[in-house]
N, C-alpha and C positions, 0 to 999 in steps of 0.2 A: 233440583239443581245442586251439583256438588260445589264445594268451596272453589271460587273462581281463580285461585292462584296456585302455581306450582313452583317450587324452588329449582334452581339449576341442578342441585344434587339429585333431587327426586326425578327430574327429567332424564338425567344420565342413567339412573337405575332403570327407569321405565323403558328406555330405548334398548336396553340389553335384556329386558324381561320377556316373558312369554307372550305378552299382549302389548306390543309397543304402540304408542299413539301415532296418529297422523299429525305431523308437525308442519305448521304454516309460517313462512317467513313473510312478515307484513311490513317490512321496511318501506318507507316512502319519503319523498321530499316534495312539498307543495309547489316549489318553484322549478321542479325538474321532473316531468312525468316519467322519464325513463330511468331515473336514478335507482329506484327500488329493485328493478330487475338486474341492473348492472351490479349492484351491491351483492345480490344473491348469487350471481354467477361467479363473483370474485371469491366467495366463501360463505358458508352457512352451516347451521346445525345439521348433522347427518340426517338424511332422508327427507329433509324439509323441502316443501314446494313453495314457489313464489306465488304470492297473492298480490295482484296489482290493484292499487287504490282506485284508479280511474276506470279500468276495464272490468274489474271483477266486483268491486264493492260499491259502485255508483253508476248511475245513468249519465248520459252526457249533460253538461251544464246547460241551464236555461232558466225558464220562469220558476222552476222548482228549486233553484239555488245552484251552488257550485258543485255539490256532490249529492244530488238527489238519490234516493234509494233506487236500485235497479228494479225492473219489473219482476214479479214473481217468477216468470218463465226464465228470464235471464239469470237470476240468482240460482235457481234450482239447477240450471245447466252448469253453472260454475261449481256448485256443490258436487254434482255427479262427475264432472271432469277431474276434480281433485280427489275423487275416490272416497268421499266422506259418507259415512252411514252411522246410524245411532249405536251400532254394536262396537265401534272402535273409538277410544278416547281421542280427543283433539287437543293439541297444545299450540298456541299462537304466540308469536313474539315479534318485537321490533327493537330498535335501538334508541327509543325515546321513552322508556318506562311504560310502554303501552299506548302512548298518546298518538302515535302515527305508525300504523293504523291497526295495531293489535287489538285495542279495545273495540274498535268498530267491527272487526272480524268476530270477536267474542260476542258482541251484541247481536250481530246478524245471525250467527249460528246458534247461540245458546238461548237468546231471548226471542228473537223473531222466528227462527226455524224450530226452536224447541229441542235442539240436540241435548241429551242428558249429561254430557261430560265434556265440557270445553273449559280449558284453563289457560290463563295468561302466564307466561314465564315472568315471575317476579324479578325485577331488576333487569330484564331484557337480555340482549346479547352481551352486554358488559358483564353481567353476572355469570353467564355461561363461560365466557372467556377467562374470567378471574378464577373460576373453580377448575380450570384445566379441561373444560369440555372439548371434545374432538371437533375438528374443523373439516368440512368437505367441500369439494368443488364440482362433484358430479351433478348431473341434472336429469336423472331418470324420471320418467313419468309414471304415476301410479295407475293401477287398473281402475277404470271408471266404476262408479257405483250406480245403482238404480233407485236410490233413496228419493222419495217424493215427500219432502216435509210439508206439513200444513202450516203455512206462515200465519203468525198471530198479529194481525194488523191492529189489535188493540194496544200493542206495545208502543206505537208511535202515533203522533198527532200531526195535523196540518195547521196552517196559520190561523184558520178560522177558529179552531178549538183553542189555540193560545189566546186569541183576541177576546174570547168570551170572559177571560179573567178569573176562571174558577180554579186555576192551578198557579202555583208559584213558579215563575220562570227562573231557572238557575243557569247563569252564563259561565261557560268554561273558559272564555277568553281572558287574556291578561288584563289587569286592572286598567291600564292606560287605554286600551281599546274599548273596554266597557264604559269608561267615563267619556269617551269621545275625544280624548286628547291626542290619539294617534290611530290611524287606520291605514295600515300598509297594504291591505288586500281588497277590501270592498269600497264602493264609491261613496257610501254614506257612513258617517261615524256615529257612535252612540249605542244605545241598547233598548231592549223592549221595556216600556214603562212598567214599573213595579218589580222588575227583576232584581235578584241578588247576584253579586259577583262571587264565583267560586272558581278561580283559575285551576285548570286541571293539574298544573304543576304542583299545586299545594297539596295534592293527594300523596305526594312522594317525599321521601326523606332525601337528604343530601347525596345518598348513595344510589338513588334512582329506584329504590324499593318502595312498595306501598307502606304507608304509616300503619301502625297497629290498628286493629279493628276498633278498639275503644277510643283511640284518638280520633279516627275518622268519624265515628258515631257522634262525638262531642262537637266536631267542627262543621259537619255538613249541614246546610240549611234544612230546617224542619218545617213542614207544613202538612196539612191533611192530604194534599195532592201536589206533586212536584213535577215539572216538566224540564228536561235538560236540553240546553241548546248551546251553540257556539257560533263560529263563523259559517260552517257548512255541514254540521252534523257529524264531524269526525271526533274532535276532542270532547264533545258532549258525551260520547259513549264512555269516555274515561271517567266522567263523573258518575254515570250510571254504574259502572264497574266499582267505583269507590263505595257507593251505597251497598252494593252486593257484598263487598269485603267487610263492611261495617255491620252487616246483618240487618240493614234497614230495608223497608219496602223500596222496590225499584221505581225511580222516576220513569215517566214516559219520555220518549225521545221526540223532540220537534225536529223532524228529519231535514227539513229545508233550512232551518235555523236563520241566522241573521241575513245571509245572502239571499234567501227567499223573502224574508220579511220586508226588505227594502225595495223589492221589485214593484210594490204597490205604494204609490206616493200617498195614499189615503191612510195608511197605517201609521200610528203615532211613533215618534222616536224621542227618546229621553237621553240627556247627557248629564255629566256630573256624577 
């Protein structure tokens, strides 16, 4: 796996090079399912295609949480529709430093599907605009691919595996949600017992870029086995990405995350 980040300057050069990457616009708003596509239509990095958080990166909400992983067949269909294949580099971006939902797309393509060259635009759309990157409004569709990735289901775990207690759960939600002091989304507040809080926003500097690798390596929770989770398995991927940037072994993803954990009243809940 290549280094998971790319600068805005390097992306600009790559787009005008001999082998331009497939670019994916992953902007989303959790409170407005149509916002990501509207933002993309209003303007985007040239050649980028819109990736929809709810339609492309998740199955319908239910007992598996608010954003369960799509079926292998559904995700492979998305990959092919977007024209993605292992021979072409992929760059993904959003406007939240990768938290919504560029890191989720990176994880699904690079970690789950095993694509060899997927990178997240460091600093996101802000960095692209601040460096004078071109802006486009066209919405041409790419030629479909026939790639059939072999999905690595060992990269993620279910609630039963988390409940066994052999892995350190690392929670990407804000500290107030972790402690159970506020819960604006899910019906139960708190966290998985034994978890450590590592808000995904703490992976970024004030400019929205990832912190240096050495800084992340010193800050990220350490354990022989780590499992990343959040509210619904989206910002948890940002913590997985941070471990990759730091050069640390990747945590596994608890795909259902808190929104699945609380669907079973027998599962324990901690606060504070």
